[in-house]
N, C-alpha and C positions, 0 to 999 in steps of 0.2 A: 244617706247624702253621703257619696265618698269623696266628695272635693273635685273629679274631673268635670275638662271643661268642654273636651272634644264633641261630647255629645248636644253639646249647645251653641257651636259653632261649624259652619260651613267650611273647612280647611278647603275645598278649589274655589270660592268663592271670594277668601279670604289670600290664596294664590294671586287670583286674578284680579283683585283690586290692587297688591302690591306691584305686579306687572305695570299695571296702568302707573302707578308713581312712579318710578322705575323709570319708563319710558319717557312719562313727559319730563322730567328730569335730565334724560339721558338728549332730547330734543333741543329743551332750555341749555342745555351744556354748550350742546354743539352748535348753537343759532350765535350763541357770545363768540366762541374761539372763531367760526367763518367772518366774525367782522374784527379781526386783526388785521387787517389786510383792508385800504381803503374807506375805510370810516375817519370820521362824518364824510358823507356825500355833498354834493356841489348840487347850488343851488338856489337860482335866482332871488327866492324870495328876502327880504333883507331880518336879516333879526331872528332867523332860522337854523336850527343846528339840525342835522337831518341823518338822524344814527335810527332810527323806529325802536322798535321793540326787538329783545332786552338791551341794554346799553352796551357798549365795549366793554371788554374786561379791562380789568387792570392791565399795564403793561406788564412784559414777561424779559426778560434777555433770553436770548436764542445763541445759541453756540456755534459758530459758519464751520464747513468740512475741514476747510485749510488755512483757519484761525480766523481769529477776530472773530465780534460778536456783533447783534444786530435787535435792536427793540422794539416791539409791536404789541398794543401800539406804538406810533410814535407821533411828533408835530412835526412839522414836513412845512416850509416856507410856501406859502402861494407860488401856484406856476402862471410865468404871462401865459396868455392865450394872443396870439394871433392872427383874429378872427372878429369877426363882429355878427350879431344875430343877422337875421333876414326880415324880424320884425318886431315890433313891440313885447309880445306875450310871451309868456314865462315858456320855457322849454322851446322856444323858437330854433331852426336848425342855423348853425352857424357858417358864417362864409369867408375863408383864407382872407387877410386884405394886406396879406403880401406875396411872396414866389409859395404858391399853391401845393407843392410838391415838396417843400423844406419848412412850411408853418405846423407843421405837427399836427395837424384836425382831418377830419375827415378820410377820404382814401390814406392820404399819408400821416395817417396819426400811428405812433409808435408808445411803447412803454418806456418810461423812466429806469432803466432797468441799471442794475451797479455799473461805473463805471470801470470796469475791470476784465481781463478776461476768464471766459467761462475755464472752466480746468477739468484735466482728468482723472482718475482715481489716488494717479501716482503725486498730483500738482502740478503737471506740467501744461503747457496752456492747451486748448483743445484741438483750437482751430489754425492752424500755420499754411505757408505756402510752403512747395514742394523743395523751396534749397532750404529751408529750414530743415524741414521731416525727410531726413536721406531717403529714409528706407521705402517712401511708397517710389509707385510709380503708375502709369498707366498703362494697363494691358493693351495685349498687341494686337485683340480683336477690337477694339476701341478707339475711335479715333483724338490723335492726342490736337485738341486746341493750341499750344503754343507757336507762335508765330506766324497765327493768322488773322484776319481782318476780322471785324467786329463792324456787323451792318446795322443801322440804327431803322426806325420805322418809316425812314424817308428815302430809304437804301443809299444812304450818302456813309462811307468810308467813318465809322466813328474814334476806332480808335485798332492795337493790334494786343493779341493775348501776350502776354510777359513769362504768366506762371498761372496753377493750379494750385488753388488753397482747398486741403483734405481737413478731415476729421477724424482727428488720433483713435476718437472713443469710438468712431461708427465707420469704419474705412471708409469713405465713401467724397467726392468733390464737392464741397459744400460753394466755393466762388471759385471764377476766374479774374485774374487781376490782368488791367487792362491800362496801358499806356496812350492816355489823350492826346492830344494838341492842345497847348491853354495858349496866352495871350502872351507870355516871356519862357514857355519851352514846349515842355511837354510835364505831365503828373500822372501818378497813378490811383487808378480806382478798381475800386471792388465792383462785380457783378454776380449779384446771386445766381448759383445757377440749375435754379426754378425760371427765371425769366430768361434762360438763352437757350436756343436749338445750333448745336452742334453738327455742320453740315459736315459729313464722311465723302458727298463725291469730288474723288482726286481732281477733277478739272480744275476746280472754281471753288476749297474750301474755306467756310467760312463758317462764324459765329452770328446766328441772326435775331436779333433783338428788337422784339417791336412796342416797348413798351416807353421806349424813349426816342427822341432826335439827335441826329448825332452831335448838333453845339450842346446838348443839352447834358452831356457825360463828364463835361470840366465843370458842375458843380453839384458833383456825386459827392456827397459827405467823404471825409478825409480819414482818415489813421491817425493816432498818436504816435504810437510804433510802426513801420512799415516791416514787421514782423511776425503780429498779433494783431488780435481784434479785438475788443471790450465787448461785454453783452449789450450797451447802451449805442455804442459805433453798428452793429448789428443789426437791432432795430432801427436806428436811422437812415443806414443804409439801404434797409430790404424796404420802410419805407417810401424810401424816395421810387423806388420804382416802381412799388404798386401804385402811387398818385399819380404819376405817368402815366397809368392806362386811362385817368382819367383826363387829365388835368395837360399832357404833353401836347397838345395838338386842340382848336379850340374846335373842330369839330365830332369831339371825343366826348364832348357835354351836351350834345343837339338827339332829340329824338332819333330812333333808328327809322322811323316811318315815318 
């Protein structure tokens, strides 16, 4: 008897079992880590904390790239939901109770991102108007929308494009700045370029927007700083136009057939 144990152990089977244990631990770890945001889930059932298995991990402090820290997971104040369920059963769809394009539910829902500008690698605000990013310009082969009318879905003039907002990190147009009439004068709002169709026809140059009616441009969420947009403001603005695809006119909520 030599004391060797390898002749009594199937090494391949041991390695297989070790891999299974490692892989199960990895799945458990990753499943806990992906619960750092968004948990506990909201539920209509009273006295129920919807976290599932496994439970969220202990809080960890994350260093943000441009200074500051963020704790995850973290306790957040409850969010006011400007909507009511359409039925008494749990999980019933929510119906907006006020202006459906501003209530933040359904097609106009938006994420509550940080109320500060997204930044470039160098720390500058990423999305700014051309009056700030003076090294940007509209290419000669592309139509310049500045100075042309914005035509809404009701074929009425909603305002005039006064500037173009660009992305410094990924050189492209993100928004058009539109001056619109209001009761006490004019105000400037942002129009996401994805909702705009810039006409290059020289006889009647215009920007067409099918998401909103002309009078609804006055209610587009405003900016804190006229020369930069925060991540929260971006989401609210885009949600407003997205909500208009359904709520801008009562006929849009009716069946197609």
